[in-house]
Every structure is written in C-alpha cells, then in structure tokens.
C-alpha positions as CSV (number, residue, x, y, z in Angstrom):
1,M,68.7,-71.3,-96.9
2,K,68.3,-71.9,-93.2
3,L,68.0,-68.2,-92.5
4,K,65.4,-67.8,-95.2
5,S,63.2,-70.6,-93.8
6,L,63.6,-69.2,-90.3
7,T,62.6,-65.7,-91.6
8,I,59.5,-67.2,-93.3
9,F,58.5,-69.1,-90.1
10,A,59.0,-66.0,-87.9
11,S,56.9,-63.8,-90.3
12,A,54.1,-66.4,-90.3
13,A,54.2,-66.6,-86.5
14,I,54.0,-62.8,-86.2
15,G,51.2,-62.7,-88.8
16,L,49.2,-65.3,-86.8
17,A,49.9,-63.4,-83.6
18,V,48.5,-60.2,-85.1
19,V,45.4,-62.0,-86.2
20,S,45.1,-63.7,-82.8
21,A,45.4,-60.3,-81.0
22,Q,42.3,-59.1,-82.9
23,G,40.2,-61.6,-81.1
24,A,40.4,-64.4,-83.6
25,L,41.8,-67.9,-83.2
26,T,45.0,-68.4,-81.3
27,V,48.1,-69.8,-82.8
28,D,47.8,-72.9,-80.5
29,Q,44.3,-73.6,-81.8
30,I,45.4,-73.4,-85.4
31,V,48.5,-75.6,-84.8
32,L,46.4,-78.2,-82.9
33,A,43.8,-78.3,-85.7
34,K,46.5,-78.7,-88.4
35,Q,48.2,-81.4,-86.4
36,A,45.0,-83.3,-85.9
37,L,44.3,-83.1,-89.7
38,D,47.9,-84.2,-90.5
39,K,47.5,-87.3,-88.3
40,A,44.1,-88.3,-89.8
41,T,43.9,-90.8,-92.6
42,V,42.3,-89.8,-95.9
43,A,39.1,-91.6,-94.9
44,E,38.9,-89.8,-91.6
45,L,39.7,-86.3,-92.9
46,P,36.1,-85.1,-93.7
47,A,34.8,-86.3,-90.3
48,K,37.8,-84.9,-88.4
49,A,37.4,-81.6,-90.2
50,A,33.7,-81.4,-89.3
51,K,34.5,-82.2,-85.7
52,I,37.2,-79.5,-85.5
53,V,34.9,-76.8,-87.0
54,A,31.9,-77.9,-84.8
55,E,34.0,-77.7,-81.6
56,T,35.4,-74.3,-82.4
57,P,33.7,-71.4,-80.6
58,A,30.9,-69.8,-82.7
59,A,32.7,-66.5,-83.2
60,D,35.7,-68.3,-84.8
61,R,34.0,-71.0,-86.8
62,Q,34.1,-69.2,-90.1
63,E,37.9,-68.6,-89.9
64,M,38.5,-72.2,-88.7
65,A,36.4,-73.5,-91.6
66,R,38.6,-71.6,-94.1
67,I,41.8,-72.8,-92.4
68,V,40.6,-76.4,-92.4
69,A,39.7,-76.2,-96.1
70,K,43.1,-74.8,-97.0
71,T,45.0,-77.3,-94.9
72,V,43.1,-80.4,-96.1
73,L,42.8,-79.4,-99.8
74,A,46.5,-78.4,-100.1
75,K,47.5,-82.0,-99.5
76,R,44.4,-84.0,-100.5
77,P,42.3,-82.2,-103.1
78,A,40.5,-85.5,-103.9
79,V,38.5,-85.3,-100.6
80,A,37.1,-81.8,-101.5
81,I,33.5,-82.9,-102.0
82,A,33.4,-85.2,-98.9
83,L,35.0,-82.4,-96.9
84,V,32.5,-79.7,-98.0
85,S,29.6,-82.1,-97.5
86,S,30.7,-83.3,-94.1
87,V,31.3,-79.8,-92.6
88,S,28.1,-78.5,-94.2
89,S,26.1,-81.3,-92.6
90,A,27.7,-81.0,-89.2
91,V,27.6,-77.1,-89.0
92,P,25.1,-75.9,-91.6
93,D,25.9,-72.2,-90.9
94,M,29.5,-72.8,-92.1
95,A,28.5,-74.3,-95.4
96,P,29.0,-71.0,-97.3
97,A,32.5,-70.5,-95.7
98,I,33.8,-74.1,-96.4
99,S,32.3,-74.2,-99.9
100,G,33.7,-70.8,-100.8
101,A,37.2,-71.6,-99.5
102,A,37.2,-75.0,-101.3
103,A,35.9,-73.4,-104.5
104,G,38.6,-70.7,-104.3
105,L,41.3,-73.5,-104.1
106,L,39.6,-75.8,-106.7
107,A,37.9,-73.3,-109.1
108,Q,37.5,-76.0,-111.8
109,H,35.2,-77.9,-109.4
110,A,33.3,-75.0,-108.0
111,E,29.8,-76.1,-109.2
112,V,30.2,-79.6,-107.8
113,L,31.4,-78.3,-104.5
114,A,28.5,-75.8,-104.3
115,V,26.0,-78.7,-105.1
116,A,27.6,-80.8,-102.3
117,A,27.2,-78.0,-99.8
118,M,23.6,-77.2,-101.0
119,K,22.5,-80.8,-100.6
120,A,24.0,-80.9,-97.1
121,A,22.6,-77.5,-96.0
122,P,19.7,-76.5,-98.3
123,A,18.6,-73.7,-96.1
124,Q,21.9,-72.0,-96.8
125,A,21.7,-72.4,-100.6
126,E,21.6,-68.6,-101.4
127,Q,24.6,-67.8,-99.3
128,I,26.5,-70.8,-100.6
129,G,25.8,-69.6,-104.2
130,Q,27.1,-66.1,-103.3
131,E,30.3,-67.4,-101.7
132,V,31.2,-69.9,-104.4
133,A,30.4,-67.3,-107.2
134,A,32.7,-64.8,-105.5
135,A,35.5,-67.4,-105.1
136,A,35.1,-68.8,-108.6
137,P,33.7,-66.1,-111.0
138,K,33.9,-68.4,-114.1
139,A,31.3,-70.7,-112.5
140,A,29.1,-67.9,-111.1
141,A,26.2,-68.2,-113.6
142,Q,25.9,-72.0,-113.1
143,V,26.3,-71.8,-109.3
144,T,23.8,-69.0,-108.8
145,A,21.2,-70.7,-111.0
146,R,21.7,-73.9,-109.0
147,A,21.4,-72.0,-105.8
148,R,18.1,-70.4,-106.9
149,T,16.7,-73.8,-107.8
150,V,17.7,-75.4,-104.6
151,A,16.4,-72.5,-102.5
152,Q,13.0,-72.5,-104.3
153,S,12.6,-76.3,-104.0
154,A,13.9,-76.6,-100.4
155,G,10.6,-76.1,-98.8
156,T,8.1,-77.1,-101.5
157,A,9.2,-80.4,-103.0
158,S,10.8,-83.3,-101.3
159,A,10.7,-87.1,-101.3
160,S,10.8,-89.2,-98.2
161,G,11.4,-92.9,-98.9
162,F,8.7,-94.0,-101.3
163,V,6.2,-91.3,-100.4
164,I,5.9,-88.4,-102.8
165,I,4.9,-85.3,-100.8
166,N,4.6,-82.5,-103.4
167,P,5.9,-83.2,-106.9
168,V,4.7,-79.9,-108.5
169,P,5.6,-76.7,-106.6
170,G,2.9,-74.1,-106.7
171,L,0.0,-76.6,-106.8
172,P,-1.7,-78.0,-103.7
173,P,-0.1,-81.2,-102.7
174,P,-2.0,-84.4,-103.5
175,S,-2.8,-86.9,-100.8
176,P,0.3,-89.0,-100.1
177,V,0.6,-92.0,-102.3
178,V,2.8,-95.0,-101.4
179,I,4.5,-96.4,-104.4
180,P,4.9,-100.1,-103.9
181,P,8.1,-101.8,-105.1
182,T,7.6,-103.9,-108.2
183,P,9.4,-107.1,-108.9
184,G,12.0,-107.3,-111.6
185,Y,11.7,-108.8,-115.0
186,D,11.1,-112.4,-113.8
187,P,8.5,-112.5,-111.1
188,N,9.0,-116.2,-110.5
189,R,12.6,-115.5,-109.5
190,Y,11.3,-113.8,-106.3
191,S,8.8,-116.5,-105.3
192,N,9.9,-118.8,-102.5
193,P,8.6,-122.4,-103.2
C-alpha cells in the first residue's frame, strides 16, 4: 500500500514537472496555491481563489483558474457559485476558464454557474457560453441562449439605482426618469409626529 501511494505521488510529480517544463506553472506555484486554499475557511475561499488567480502571471492564469476550481470544488462544491462569481469579477478574462472548469465538475449546475460568471463579466458572455457548453453538453442549449441574451443586452439595457436608462433595446433611449420611492401600505406609519 505504501509503495502504491509513493508510486502515485512520484508519477504526479513527474507529470507536473513535464507540464512545468513546457513553460507553464511550476510545481511550487501549484503547491503554494493549494496550501493557501486548504488553509482558508469556507467563507474566505472565493476571495482567496480570486486573489491567487489575479496574482498569477498573465500567461499562466487560465491554467491556475482551472487548478483553483478543481482544488476548491473537490472539497467544497457548495461554494461553486461564489467561486465563479468572485474570480470572474476579479479577473474578467478568466471567467470562461473558471466557469468551464466548474461546470465540468458540477455539470448539473452548469447553467447557474454560467449565469454567475456572465453577471460578473458580461463582456465575456459569449466565451463563457462556449466554455460551459463544451464542459456540460446537456446544458448547452440553455447556456448558449442565456449567453446570447446577456451579450445582446450588455451594452443596450441597464439599470443604475432608480434611473432607467434604456428599457427597450433597439429604440432610442428616453430621457432619464427618476422613479421616486413610494411609501408602503400605511403612509401614516412613516410620518414622524
């Protein structure tokens, strides 16, 4: 049994060394990232993962995003949406990679993971849809439809506070209208005598 675990560890180390020799992440970087994620509490995992991906050199970010997703979701699949959203917000270019990796591990939640990534990085909606559809083919139709909708509405319709900017895409935007808050059922309740 001890020999078998030693063999597995040695083959994993050799595999990582071969990947590292091709100009990718080093074994030390991967081990440090995994140790940092192991030490983090559940509440800190999404922020810690986003920080690790953001601090990785640009050439290696995609690989690090996939490693982070696999490491975190193997132990804590309940933080998947927060993980995808956090990394997508911190590094929008990595939204497709992190959402695709997460959807590959949790295919039954692929559409929700794609929506979380698209809300955090709407400019990457098309790429997110492609990655998630490739990782979870059963949800491909729903994900690509959602990606198309988000991509179309990303630049034409948005709401900021109580100001409606352009509620109908394709028509010229109306002048901004501020919608004042209305009191609840009993207006006397809010009056101060």
